[in-house]
N, C-alpha and C positions, 0 to 999 in steps of 0.2 A: 294970283288967286288969293281971295281974302282969307284971313285966319279962320273964320267960322266955316267957310266952305272946305278949306283944307282939313279941318277937324272932322267934318261930316264924311268926306271922302275916305279919310283914314279909318274912321269909326266903322264904315261898312265892311272893312276887312278885319280890323282889330277886334271888334266886339264879338263876333262868333268865335274867333281864335281864343280869346280870354275865357269866354263862357264854356267853350268845349274843354279847355285845359282845366278850368276850375271844377267842372263836372266830374272829370276823371280823378283829380287829386283829392277833392274835398267832399264831393256830393255823391260818390259812387253808390253808397248804400242808403242814401236819403232820397227816396223816390219823390216824396211830396215836395221837398225843397227843389229838387232837380226840375220837376214839372213847372213850378212857379218861375224859376230862373229862366228856363227855356222859353216859356210863353212870353215872359217879360222881354227877353232878348228879341224874339220875333216881332213883337209889337213895336219895340224900339227901332228895329230895322225898317218897319213900315214907315215910321215917322221920319227916319233919316232919308230913306229913298224918296219919300214924298217931297221933302224939302229940296233934295237934289234935282228932282224932275222940275220943280218950279224954277229953280235957278237955271237949269239947262235949257228950259223953254225959251229963254232970252236969246239963245243962239250962240253964246260964247263957249268955246271949248277951253277947259281948264286942265292944267297938269299939276301934279303934286310930286315933288322929288323926294323919294324916301332917302333918309340919311343926309338930306340937303346936298346931294351930289347931282349936278345937272346931267341931263341926257346929252349924248348917247352913252356916257360912261356910267351914270347912275341909273337906278331903277325908278321908273315913274308910273304913277297911276293917272289915267286920263279920263276925264268926265266930258261926255257930249250927250246929245239927245238920246242916241241909241243906248249907250251904256246906262244912263239914268233910267230909261224905261225898263231895261232888263233887270236892274236892281229892284225896282218897285214890283215888277211881276214876281220875282223870286220871293220877296218879302211877304206879299199877299198870299201867295200859294203856301209858303212855309207856315204862316200863321194858321190858315185853315187846316192844313194837314196835322200840325202839332195839336190843335184843339181836338181834332178827331182821334188822334192816337191816345191822348190823355183820357178823353171821355169814354172810349171803348176799352181802355185798359190794355191796348196793344203794346204799349211801352213797357209793360211788366214782364214781357217774355225774355228779357235779358237786361244785364246791368248797364250796358253801354249804349243804349239807344240814344239818349240825350246828347252825350258828347259826340257820337257819330253824326247825329243830325246837325249839330253846330259846325262840325268840321266840313260837312257837305256844303253848308251855306258859305263857309270860308272859301272853299274851292270855287263855288259858283260866282260869288261876288268878286273874287280876285280875277277870275277869267274874264269877267265883263269889264273890269277896270284896268287891267294891266296894259301898258303900252310897249311891252317887250315880248318877243316871240318865245324866248327861253322861259320867261316867267309864266307865259301862257301854258307851256308844257308843264311847269311845276304845279300850277293851279289845277291843271287837268289831272295830274297824278294825285293831288290832295283829294279832289272830289271823287276820283275813281277808287282810291283806297277806302275812303269813307263809305262809298256806295257798295263795296264788297261786303263790308260788315253789315250794312243795313239790309242788303239783299238776303243775307243768311240769318237775319234776326228772327228768332223763333224756331230755328233749326228745321230739320226734316230732310229726308233723302232727296225729294224733288228739288228743294232749294239748293242743296249741296251740289247736285248735278248741274243745275242751271248756273250756279255760282262759279263752278270750275270752268265751264264753257265761257262764261262772261269774263273771267280773269284772263284766260288764255287769249281770247280775241283782243282784249284791250292791251295786253302785253305786246302783241304783234303790232297794234296801232301805235303804241308808244315807241317801239323800235323804229317804225317808219317815220314817225314824227322827228326823231333825232336825225335820221338820214336827210330828211328834207331841210331841217334847220342847218345841219352841217353843210349841205351844198350852198345854201344862201350865205352862210358865214364865210365859207371859203372864197366865194366870189366877191362879196361886198365888204367883209371885215366888220360887220355890225349885225346886231339882232334887234335893236330898237326899231319899232315899226315905222316911226316917222323918219328916222334916218335911213331905213331901208327904202322908203318911198323915194327919197332923194337919190340914193345910190343906184337903185334899179333904173330910175329914169335916165341917169347919166352913164349907165354901163355901156361899154363898147359892144359892137355887133358880135364879136367872138364869144362874149359871155352870155348872150341872150338865150342860147340853147340850154345852158345849165340853169339859168333862172327860170325858164319855162318848165323845165323838168322838176325843179323844186316846187314850183306852184302846183303842178299836177300831183306830186307826191303828198304835199300838204292837204290838197283837196281830197285825196283818197282817205287820209287820216280823219279829216273833219267829216267826210261822208260816212265813215264808219261810226263815228259818234252820233251822226244824225240819222243812222239806220237807212241809208240810201241803198237801193237794190244795185248790185247783188250782195251788199254788205249788211243786209237787214236781218239775216237769219237768227242772230243772237237775241233779238229783242222779244219776240213773242214768248219764248220759253222763260226768259229771265223775268219779265214783267208779270207773267201769269203765275209764276211760282212764288213770288214774294208776297208779303202782306199788302193789304189794300192801301194802307197809309203810305208805305214806302213806294209802291208803284205810282201813287198819285204824285209824290214828290219827284219821282223819276220822270214825270211828264215833261219837266223842263230840261232834262239832261240832253235830249235830242236837239233842243233849241240852242244849246251851247255849241254844237257842231255847226248849226246854221249860222249862228252869230260869228263864229270864226271864219266861215266862208265869206260872209258879207264883209267883215272887217278887212281881211287880207286881200280880197279881190278888188275892193274899191280903193283901198289905201296903198297897198304895195304893188299889186298887179293890175292897177287901173289903167286909165286911158293913156297915161304917159309912160307906160312900162315897155314900150317897143313891142318886140315879138311876143312878150309875155302878157300883153294887154288883154284882160278878160279871157285868157287862154282856156280857162275851165268851162266857159259857157257852152261850147259845142259838145262837150262831154257830159256836163251836168244836166242839161235839159232832157235828153233821152232817158237818162237814169231816173230823173224826177218823174217823168211820165210813167215809166215802168213801175216805179215805187208806188205811185198812186193806184195803178191797176192792181198790183199785188196786194196792197193794203186793203182795198175795198173788197176784192174777191176773197181774201182771207177773212174779212169781217163777215161775209156771207157764209163761209164754210165753218166758222168757229162753232164750238160745241158748248161754250160757257160764256158768261157775261164778262169775266175777267179777260178771257181770250179775245172777245170782241173789242174790249177797251184797248188791249195791246195792239191789235191789228188796226184799230182806228188811229192810233198814234202814227203808225207807218203811213197810212193813207193820207193823213193830214200833213205829214212831212213832204209827201209827194206834191200836194197842192202848194204848199209853201215854197218849196224849192223850184217848182215850175215857174213861179213869178220871179224868184231871185235870179234864176239862170238867164233871164232875158237881159238883165243888167241895164235897165232903163229906170229913170227916176220915178215915173208914174207906176211902173210895175213894182218897184222896190217899196214905194209908199204903201201900196196895197198889201204887200207881204208883211210889212211892219205892223199894219193893223191886224192882220191875221195871226201874228205870233201870239199875242196874249189870249186871243179867242181860242185857238187850238190847244194851247197849254191848259187853260182853265177847264175847257170842255172835256178833254181827255182825263184830267185829274178828277173831275166830278164823276165821270163814269166809273173810274176805279173805286171810289168811295161808295158809290151806289151799289156796285157789284159786291163789295164786301158786306154791306148792310144786308143785301138780299141773301148772300151765302150764310150769314150768321142766323138768319131766321128760317131758312129752309132745311135746317138739320142735315141729315145724311144726303139730301139731294143737292146741297151746296148751291153753286151758281150755274149748274148744268142746265142746258136748254131741254129739259124733259118735263113731262106733265107730273104734277104733284099737287097735293091738297093745298088750299090757301094757307097763308102764313101771316104772322102778326105784322101790322102796319103795311099790309099789301097795298091798300089804297093810297097812302102817302108815297110809298116807294114807286108805285106805278106812275104817279104824276111826275116824280123826280126823274125816273127813267125816260119818260116820254120827252121831257124838256131837254135832258142831256142828249137824247138821240137826235132830236131835230137840230140841236146846236152842232153836233158833230157832222151831220150830213149837209148842213147848210140850208135848212128850210126857214122861211119866215116864221115868227117875227124876230128871232134872236140874231146875235151878231154874226153867226156863221153865214147867214144869207147875205148880209152886207159885205162881209169879207170876201166871199166868192164873187159877188157882183163887182167889187172894186178890182179884184184880180182879173176877171174877164175883161173889164174895161181897160185895165192897165197894160195888158198884153196885146191889145188890138193891133198895134203897129208893128208887132214882132213878126218876122218871117214865118215862124212856126205857130202863129196864132190859131190857125184852124185845128192843129193837133192839140194844143192846150185846151181850147174850148171844148172840142169833142171829148177829150179824156175826162175833163172835169164834169161835164154834164152826164156822161154815161156812168161814171163811178158814183155820182150823186144818186142816180136812180138805183144802182146796186145797193148803196148804203140804206136807202129808204126801204127797199125790200128786205134787207137783212134785219134791220131793227124792227120792222113790222112783224116779221116771223118770230123774232125773239120775244117781243112784247106779247104777242098772241099766246105763245106757249107758257110764258111765265105768269101772266096775269089773267087774260081773258078765258082761255080754255081751262086753266087750272081752277078758276073760280066756280066752275060747274061741278067740281068734285066735292063730295060731302066731307065735313070735318075740317079740322085745322091742325097744322103741324105743331106738335107740342115742343116748346123749347124751354130750357132753363132760364133763370133770370138774366135778362139782357143788360149789359152795361152800356150806358150812353144811348139809350133808346130815344132820348130827346135831343141831347147836345150833339150826339154823333150825326143824327139826321140833319140837325141845324148846320153843322159844319159842311156837310155835302151841299145843302141848300144854299149856303153862303157863296159857294163857287158859282152856282147858277145865278144867284143874285148879282154877282160881279159881271156875268155875261149880259144880264139885263142892263146893268149900268153901262157896259160897252155899247149896247144898242141905243139906249137913251142919249148917251153922250157921243154918238157916232160922229157928229160934226166936229167937236173939239178934238176928239182922239184922232180922227182922220187928218185933221189939220196939223196936229203934232207929228203924225207919221209922215205927212208930205214934207214938213220942214226937216225932219230927221233924214229922210231920203235925199233931199237936196244937199244937206250938210255932208252926207257920205260921198256924194259925187263932186264935192268941192273940197278935196282933202287938204288944200293949202292952209285952211284954218287950223286943222289938226296939227299939221307940221309946224306952223308958227307957234302954236301953244306949247309944243314940246321942245322945239329947237330955237325958237326966236329969242330976241334980246330980252323980252319980258318974262321968259320962262324962269321959274324959281330955281334955287339951288346954286351952289358954288361950283366952279370949274375944277 
């Protein structure tokens, strides 16, 4: 790895760590300075991630040995097309969310918003770059600890209740993670993912049962993070209870679970893993289809826009995982295109729901008739665009993403079930958003008067931040050809893991023995 790329890979993890620590130690009571530093760090991460995507698009997998100790004894960060894409998605989302939080004054509700935000980015970026299962656990814990604080930011009984449930559920997941990792280490003697790929492929028949069991345990843990049914129940309450900006950032949290499933299933438990080869597929696909149905039915039954956004995250994860569970290159490529779309669309809906709630006074974001409110025309347009993006109607990228998934799963044995579930749930989503939009904007416009509100913070920049996420979806649509080509190449790279293994363990890998 060239020194400049090594520096950028390390910076993706080190920068939010330094900024987070500095915010706690030196900028705790200096809100304006904290804002400038946090926004600057987010913009810097966009630049770093963009440069890494350009480098990774050449197809070379790079490894960076921390402490200059070679794998599998040392800790490595690994950059390939998928990890670079996830870094860029995280940085773009973080910049929009941070802009919204600053513009609306949401970050004023506690002293520790900015350091927690940066530590959240540390956990996310570390999870996407790490080449070691134990360090994946460590970065999971970092992002989860930060998310506990962010979830409770602004306080309130409802948030405390949702936060306690969130903590308990994730502690159970962390315990299971250690059990799965312990089984793998006991059988193979390593936790480096590239080394695990080699050791699992060479494992004797007597060890295959334990390896398959560890694969299923880890998939349960990652499924919990991804809100896969029946492990989804924590998400609607937690995401609906927290602030709009935090919920928007949390839109990428479920994608960490999906990323971990993709990485471990294609690298460690892939085609060469014997009895453990793609062992999660037969279990993951039915769960994904049920998740899709639950998500979109919940969307229809929701009583508020925040709740609709939360259920849409679950529904979109069902769509995404139904493509991943096929474990074919063409289906995986479609899933990788759908990842940034579903993340940005869900985040945009959370911000729009927050904007609506602030302007409707005591009515909040509830789906009830109320007099018109300020900026109703602008917000109705944003709501409409976010809605058609989430359900997958043309012309935005959701339509392209679902078409790619439908095409990518055609050769799968369960293609009929996947097609039928996606098409039916899309119709349910259309009806749900049509009902909500009618109550919020059309029927309410017939009521005389306007809801009075006190001076609104960020009435321009806050709306612009939400609109920027929709603009990113428009960019995904306009650039669908290049983005889909990148996703195709990333999927092909995932199903050819030898390049990853050579980058980490080969003679050209960096670090001393």
